[in-house]
N, CA, C and O atoms as a GROMACS GRO file, in nm:
protein
  356
    1SER      N    1 -18.142   4.074  12.493
    1SER     CA    2 -18.094   4.202  12.569
    1SER      C    3 -17.979   4.278  12.474
    1SER      O    4 -17.883   4.216  12.427
    2LEU      N    5 -18.008   4.460  12.447
    2LEU     CA    6 -17.840   4.498  12.434
    2LEU      C    7 -17.856   4.570  12.576
    2LEU      O    8 -17.938   4.610  12.659
    3CYS      N    9 -17.646   4.552  12.527
    3CYS     CA   10 -17.591   4.689  12.643
    3CYS      C   11 -17.473   4.710  12.595
    3CYS      O   12 -17.422   4.647  12.503
    4TYR      N   13 -17.393   4.858  12.696
    4TYR     CA   14 -17.319   4.870  12.612
    4TYR      C   15 -17.239   4.908  12.757
    4TYR      O   16 -17.311   4.904  12.857
    5VAL      N   17 -17.099   4.943  12.775
    5VAL     CA   18 -17.016   4.990  12.892
    5VAL      C   19 -16.954   5.116  12.804
    5VAL      O   20 -16.945   5.129  12.682
    6HIS      N   21 -16.914   5.209  12.918
    6HIS     CA   22 -16.939   5.311  12.868
    6HIS      C   23 -16.709   5.367  12.884
    6HIS      O   24 -16.646   5.457  12.829
    7SER      N   25 -16.668   5.269  12.974
    7SER     CA   26 -16.523   5.230  12.950
    7SER      C   27 -16.534   5.113  12.992
    7SER      O   28 -16.602   5.062  13.081
    8ARG      N   29 -16.411   5.050  12.872
    8ARG     CA   30 -16.337   4.983  12.913
    8ARG      C   31 -16.176   4.926  12.941
    8ARG      O   32 -16.119   4.953  12.835
    9PHE      N   33 -16.056   4.850  13.049
    9PHE     CA   34 -15.967   4.883  12.972
    9PHE      C   35 -15.940   4.744  12.847
    9PHE      O   36 -15.993   4.638  12.814
   10TYR      N   37 -15.805   4.846  12.804
   10TYR     CA   38 -15.785   4.866  12.654
   10TYR      C   39 -15.622   4.864  12.631
   10TYR      O   40 -15.555   4.966  12.619
   11LYS      N   41 -15.552   4.681  12.623
   11LYS     CA   42 -15.358   4.740  12.655
   11LYS      C   43 -15.396   4.848  12.791
   11LYS      O   44 -15.440   4.961  12.813
   12GLY      N   45 -15.362   4.762  12.841
   12GLY     CA   46 -15.364   4.804  13.019
   12GLY      C   47 -15.378   4.948  13.024
   12GLY      O   48 -15.288   5.024  13.062
   13GLN      N   49 -15.527   4.993  12.974
   13GLN     CA   50 -15.606   5.125  13.022
   13GLN      C   51 -15.723   5.174  12.968
   13GLN      O   52 -15.758   5.192  12.851
   14ARG      N   53 -15.808   5.202  13.141
   14ARG     CA   54 -15.868   5.258  13.072
   14ARG      C   55 -15.980   5.357  12.964
   14ARG      O   56 -15.959   5.476  12.938
   15LYS      N   57 -16.045   5.314  12.935
   15LYS     CA   58 -16.060   5.405  12.759
   15LYS      C   59 -16.205   5.421  12.762
   15LYS      O   60 -16.278   5.343  12.823
   16GLN      N   61 -16.242   5.511  12.704
   16GLN     CA   62 -16.360   5.597  12.710
   16GLN      C   63 -16.448   5.542  12.554
   16GLN      O   64 -16.388   5.571  12.450
   17LEU      N   65 -16.610   5.450  12.537
   17LEU     CA   66 -16.638   5.380  12.467
   17LEU      C   67 -16.782   5.460  12.438
   17LEU      O   68 -16.873   5.484  12.516
   18SER      N   69 -16.764   5.499  12.259
   18SER     CA   70 -16.915   5.526  12.269
   18SER      C   71 -16.945   5.410  12.165
   18SER      O   72 -16.886   5.333  12.090
   19LYS      N   73 -17.101   5.452  12.215
   19LYS     CA   74 -17.221   5.327  12.173
   19LYS      C   75 -17.154   5.338  12.013
   19LYS      O   76 -17.109   5.428  11.942
   20SER      N   77 -17.186   5.150  12.003
   20SER     CA   78 -17.203   5.117  11.819
   20SER      C   79 -17.341   5.208  11.779
   20SER      O   80 -17.456   5.216  11.823
   21ARG      N   81 -17.276   5.261  11.688
   21ARG     CA   82 -17.406   5.251  11.560
   21ARG      C   83 -17.525   5.145  11.553
   21ARG      O   84 -17.647   5.157  11.546
   22PHE      N   85 -17.404   4.996  11.559
   22PHE     CA   86 -17.510   4.976  11.524
   22PHE      C   87 -17.669   4.929  11.672
   22PHE      O   88 -17.754   4.841  11.686
   23LEU      N   89 -17.631   5.035  11.735
   23LEU     CA   90 -17.744   5.023  11.887
   23LEU      C   91 -17.838   5.067  11.770
   23LEU      O   92 -17.892   4.973  11.712
   24SER      N   93 -17.867   5.196  11.725
   24SER     CA   94 -17.939   5.264  11.694
   24SER      C   95 -17.929   5.172  11.481
   24SER      O   96 -17.962   5.247  11.390
   25GLU      N   97 -17.916   5.127  11.470
   25GLU     CA   98 -17.921   5.059  11.349
   25GLU      C   99 -18.060   4.957  11.353
   25GLU      O  100 -18.146   4.914  11.277
   26SER      N  101 -18.022   4.952  11.484
   26SER     CA  102 -18.084   4.815  11.525
   26SER      C  103 -18.266   4.791  11.518
   26SER      O  104 -18.330   4.693  11.479
   27GLY      N  105 -18.331   4.978  11.596
   27GLY     CA  106 -18.471   5.004  11.609
   27GLY      C  107 -18.479   4.960  11.790
   27GLY      O  108 -18.527   5.007  11.893
   28LEU      N  109 -18.412   4.860  11.753
   28LEU     CA  110 -18.526   4.820  11.906
   28LEU      C  111 -18.437   4.839  12.017
   28LEU      O  112 -18.417   4.740  12.087
   29VAL      N  113 -18.355   4.993  12.060
   29VAL     CA  114 -18.298   5.141  12.111
   29VAL      C  115 -18.426   5.161  12.134
   29VAL      O  116 -18.496   5.148  12.033
   30LYS      N  117 -18.502   5.198  12.268
   30LYS     CA  118 -18.611   5.273  12.293
   30LYS      C  119 -18.598   5.436  12.308
   30LYS      O  120 -18.681   5.506  12.250
   31GLY      N  121 -18.492   5.497  12.387
   31GLY     CA  122 -18.477   5.621  12.353
   31GLY      C  123 -18.336   5.657  12.395
   31GLY      O  124 -18.267   5.569  12.448
   32GLU      N  125 -18.300   5.746  12.381
   32GLU     CA  126 -18.210   5.815  12.450
   32GLU      C  127 -18.203   5.913  12.593
   32GLU      O  128 -18.308   5.960  12.635
   33SER      N  129 -18.035   5.949  12.688
   33SER     CA  130 -18.078   5.980  12.759
   33SER      C  131 -18.105   6.143  12.732
   33SER      O  132 -18.078   6.176  12.616
   34LEU      N  133 -18.156   6.257  12.822
   34LEU     CA  134 -18.181   6.359  12.764
   34LEU      C  135 -18.012   6.423  12.890
   34LEU      O  136 -17.991   6.452  13.008
   35LYS      N  137 -17.962   6.415  12.804
   35LYS     CA  138 -17.862   6.525  12.859
   35LYS      C  139 -17.804   6.602  12.751
   35LYS      O  140 -17.799   6.561  12.636
   36LEU      N  141 -17.759   6.714  12.789
   36LEU     CA  142 -17.697   6.826  12.711
   36LEU      C  143 -17.614   6.854  12.688
   36LEU      O  144 -17.580   6.933  12.776
   37THR      N  145 -17.503   6.839  12.584
   37THR     CA  146 -17.405   6.796  12.546
   37THR      C  147 -17.325   6.946  12.453
   37THR      O  148 -17.370   6.975  12.342
   38LYS      N  149 -17.230   7.012  12.504
   38LYS     CA  150 -17.200   7.095  12.428
   38LYS      C  151 -17.155   7.049  12.267
   38LYS      O  152 -17.069   6.969  12.231
   39LYS      N  153 -17.216   7.102  12.215
   39LYS     CA  154 -17.169   7.101  12.036
   39LYS      C  155 -17.018   7.152  11.983
   39LYS      O  156 -16.950   7.252  12.007
   40SER      N  157 -16.996   7.004  11.879
   40SER     CA  158 -16.884   7.074  11.841
   40SER      C  159 -16.894   7.171  11.724
   40SER      O  160 -16.975   7.177  11.631
   41GLU      N  161 -16.765   7.263  11.762
   41GLU     CA  162 -16.750   7.417  11.687
   41GLU      C  163 -16.747   7.364  11.522
   41GLU      O  164 -16.793   7.444  11.441
   42PHE      N  165 -16.700   7.248  11.476
   42PHE     CA  166 -16.671   7.202  11.390
   42PHE      C  167 -16.741   7.087  11.306
   42PHE      O  168 -16.749   6.966  11.328
   43ARG      N  169 -16.801   7.180  11.180
   43ARG     CA  170 -16.948   7.092  11.073
   43ARG      C  171 -16.844   7.033  11.035
   43ARG      O  172 -16.722   7.052  11.037
   44LYS      N  173 -16.954   6.918  10.983
   44LYS     CA  174 -16.912   6.886  10.798
   44LYS      C  175 -16.909   7.012  10.710
   44LYS      O  176 -16.991   7.103  10.701
   45GLY      N  177 -16.714   6.978  10.606
   45GLY     CA  178 -16.771   7.070  10.545
   45GLY      C  179 -16.684   7.189  10.603
   45GLY      O  180 -16.597   7.254  10.545
   46ASP      N  181 -16.710   7.196  10.679
   46ASP     CA  182 -16.488   7.292  10.766
   46ASP      C  183 -16.397   7.267  10.729
   46ASP      O  184 -16.331   7.170  10.767
   47LEU      N  185 -16.344   7.390  10.594
   47LEU     CA  186 -16.156   7.372  10.616
   47LEU      C  187 -16.150   7.402  10.759
   47LEU      O  188 -16.204   7.492  10.824
   48VAL      N  189 -16.071   7.306  10.794
   48VAL     CA  190 -15.958   7.318  10.933
   48VAL      C  191 -15.829   7.310  10.860
   48VAL      O  192 -15.814   7.269  10.745
   49LYS      N  193 -15.707   7.369  10.970
   49LYS     CA  194 -15.581   7.378  10.944
   49LYS      C  195 -15.481   7.271  11.031
   49LYS      O  196 -15.440   7.345  11.121
   50HIS      N  197 -15.412   7.122  11.056
   50HIS     CA  198 -15.352   7.101  11.097
   50HIS      C  199 -15.188   7.094  11.092
   50HIS      O  200 -15.122   7.105  10.988
   51LYS      N  201 -15.151   7.080  11.179
   51LYS     CA  202 -15.002   7.127  11.190
   51LYS      C  203 -14.889   7.097  11.112
   51LYS      O  204 -14.804   7.178  11.078
   52LEU      N  205 -14.892   6.907  11.072
   52LEU     CA  206 -14.818   6.822  11.024
   52LEU      C  207 -14.897   6.808  10.868
   52LEU      O  208 -14.839   6.805  10.760
   53PHE      N  209 -15.025   6.801  10.888
   53PHE     CA  210 -15.075   6.764  10.767
   53PHE      C  211 -15.142   6.890  10.694
   53PHE      O  212 -15.236   6.863  10.619
   54GLY      N  213 -15.103   7.026  10.707
   54GLY     CA  214 -15.226   7.055  10.679
   54GLY      C  215 -15.328   7.162  10.672
   54GLY      O  216 -15.350   7.239  10.765
   55ILE      N  217 -15.425   7.166  10.489
   55ILE     CA  218 -15.534   7.271  10.533
   55ILE      C  219 -15.634   7.114  10.491
   55ILE      O  220 -15.609   7.042  10.394
   56GLY      N  221 -15.708   7.098  10.559
   56GLY     CA  222 -15.847   6.979  10.529
   56GLY      C  223 -16.012   7.018  10.538
   56GLY      O  224 -16.052   7.132  10.562
   57ARG      N  225 -16.086   6.917  10.518
   57ARG     CA  226 -16.188   6.947  10.482
   57ARG      C  227 -16.292   6.838  10.618
   57ARG      O  228 -16.300   6.718  10.594
   58VAL      N  229 -16.349   6.885  10.727
   58VAL     CA  230 -16.395   6.828  10.822
   58VAL      C  231 -16.495   6.718  10.718
   58VAL      O  232 -16.546   6.757  10.613
   59GLN      N  233 -16.506   6.600  10.763
   59GLN     CA  234 -16.669   6.519  10.658
   59GLN      C  235 -16.706   6.438  10.823
   59GLN      O  236 -16.694   6.315  10.824
   60SER      N  237 -16.732   6.478  10.900
   60SER     CA  238 -16.742   6.471  11.057
   60SER      C  239 -16.703   6.452  11.159
   60SER      O  240 -16.592   6.407  11.187
   61ALA      N  241 -16.776   6.480  11.223
   61ALA     CA  242 -16.734   6.488  11.406
   61ALA      C  243 -16.868   6.456  11.522
   61ALA      O  244 -16.984   6.486  11.551
   62ASN      N  245 -16.724   6.356  11.565
   62ASN     CA  246 -16.840   6.255  11.681
   62ASN      C  247 -16.796   6.315  11.842
   62ASN      O  248 -16.723   6.407  11.879
   63LYS      N  249 -16.847   6.252  11.886
   63LYS     CA  250 -16.791   6.344  12.036
   63LYS      C  251 -16.730   6.144  12.038
   63LYS      O  252 -16.756   6.043  11.972
   64SER      N  253 -16.642   6.182  12.155
   64SER     CA  254 -16.507   6.045  12.173
   64SER      C  255 -16.483   6.134  12.343
   64SER      O  256 -16.444   6.249  12.362
   65GLY      N  257 -16.509   6.062  12.414
   65GLY     CA  258 -16.489   6.114  12.535
   65GLY      C  259 -16.527   6.249  12.554
   65GLY      O  260 -16.636   6.290  12.514
   66LYS      N  261 -16.417   6.345  12.632
   66LYS     CA  262 -16.435   6.468  12.580
   66LYS      C  263 -16.476   6.576  12.519
   66LYS      O  264 -16.561   6.665  12.527
   67ALA      N  265 -16.335   6.515  12.416
   67ALA     CA  266 -16.300   6.606  12.335
   67ALA      C  267 -16.443   6.566  12.230
   67ALA      O  268 -16.553   6.518  12.260
   68TYR      N  269 -16.373   6.620  12.070
   68TYR     CA  270 -16.513   6.515  11.926
   68TYR      C  271 -16.356   6.536  11.849
   68TYR      O  272 -16.281   6.630  11.824
   69LYS      N  273 -16.357   6.367  11.825
   69LYS     CA  274 -16.342   6.292  11.651
   69LYS      C  275 -16.425   6.366  11.543
   69LYS      O  276 -16.545   6.384  11.520
   70LEU      N  277 -16.289   6.405  11.478
   70LEU     CA  278 -16.288   6.450  11.383
   70LEU      C  279 -16.229   6.387  11.286
   70LEU      O  280 -16.117   6.344  11.313
   71LYS      N  281 -16.292   6.359  11.128
   71LYS     CA  282 -16.295   6.212  10.988
   71LYS      C  283 -16.295   6.384  10.973
   71LYS      O  284 -16.370   6.470  11.017
   72ILE      N  285 -16.153   6.388  10.874
   72ILE     CA  286 -16.034   6.470  10.771
   72ILE      C  287 -16.038   6.422  10.600
   72ILE      O  288 -16.030   6.313  10.544
   73ASN      N  289 -16.052   6.551  10.558
   73ASN     CA  290 -15.960   6.459  10.499
   73ASN      C  291 -15.891   6.565  10.361
   73ASN      O  292 -15.941   6.613  10.259
   74PHE      N  293 -15.764   6.568  10.418
   74PHE     CA  294 -15.609   6.608  10.384
   74PHE      C  295 -15.587   6.644  10.238
   74PHE      O  296 -15.481   6.705  10.225
   75GLY      N  297 -15.656   6.624  10.114
   75GLY     CA  298 -15.607   6.603   9.992
   75GLY      C  299 -15.625   6.453   9.923
   75GLY      O  300 -15.560   6.401   9.832
   76GLY      N  301 -15.712   6.413   9.984
   76GLY     CA  302 -15.741   6.241  10.008
   76GLY      C  303 -15.695   6.125  10.091
   76GLY      O  304 -15.723   6.005  10.096
   77ASN      N  305 -15.604   6.217  10.162
   77ASN     CA  306 -15.504   6.155  10.251
   77ASN      C  307 -15.647   6.205  10.334
   77ASN      O  308 -15.672   6.325  10.330
   78LYS      N  309 -15.776   6.081  10.438
   78LYS     CA  310 -15.807   6.051  10.535
   78LYS      C  311 -15.749   6.042  10.713
   78LYS      O  312 -15.656   5.967  10.744
   79LYS      N  313 -15.806   6.114  10.797
   79LYS     CA  314 -15.726   6.118  10.876
   79LYS      C  315 -15.833   6.099  11.011
   79LYS      O  316 -15.948   6.128  10.980
   80GLU      N  317 -15.817   6.059  11.142
   80GLU     CA  318 -15.942   6.074  11.238
   80GLU      C  319 -15.833   6.194  11.360
   80GLU      O  320 -15.710   6.196  11.372
   81ILE      N  321 -15.888   6.237  11.398
   81ILE     CA  322 -15.798   6.348  11.400
   81ILE      C  323 -15.873   6.440  11.596
   81ILE      O  324 -15.966   6.517  11.569
   82LEU      N  325 -15.855   6.438  11.695
   82LEU     CA  326 -15.865   6.592  11.796
   82LEU      C  327 -15.918   6.652  11.798
   82LEU      O  328 -15.850   6.700  11.707
   83SER      N  329 -16.022   6.746  11.816
   83SER     CA  330 -16.093   6.838  11.741
   83SER      C  331 -15.958   6.938  11.795
   83SER      O  332 -15.921   7.020  11.711
   84SER      N  333 -15.867   6.938  11.952
   84SER     CA  334 -15.798   7.005  12.008
   84SER      C  335 -15.691   6.977  11.927
   84SER      O  336 -15.598   7.036  11.981
   85PHE      N  337 -15.637   6.906  11.802
   85PHE     CA  338 -15.531   6.917  11.760
   85PHE      C  339 -15.493   6.988  11.637
   85PHE      O  340 -15.381   7.020  11.599
   86VAL      N  341 -15.652   7.017  11.559
   86VAL     CA  342 -15.661   7.096  11.458
   86VAL      C  343 -15.778   7.250  11.499
   86VAL      O  344 -15.862   7.256  11.588
   87GLN      N  345 -15.732   7.385  11.369
   87GLN     CA  346 -15.790   7.516  11.426
   87GLN      C  347 -15.882   7.516  11.307
   87GLN      O  348 -15.873   7.445  11.206
   88SER      N  349 -15.967   7.604  11.334
   88SER     CA  350 -16.066   7.640  11.227
   88SER      C  351 -15.984   7.749  11.104
   88SER      O  352 -15.887   7.822  11.122
   89VAL      N  353 -16.053   7.730  10.996
   89VAL     CA  354 -15.973   7.847  10.861
   89VAL      C  355 -16.025   7.931  10.810
   89VAL      O  356 -15.965   7.998  10.726
   0.00000   0.00000   0.00000
């Protein structure tokens, strides 16, 4: 049987967790719950601006708790940043 937790204690703090990608890749998970979620305003290929790193291109956007975690390429320097720290260009 496969299972996962929604949150756990990590370094003394409760952290929200996302499902492992291996659950869906295994093909053993029958279905997802039907939840309506707000989609990220950022999509793959969008240009964004960060105060410290400058302008970058979004490579992916994944739900992380209540926010979205973006993988952004800043001219070869790849970072994972929460969507609240960047703005669309």
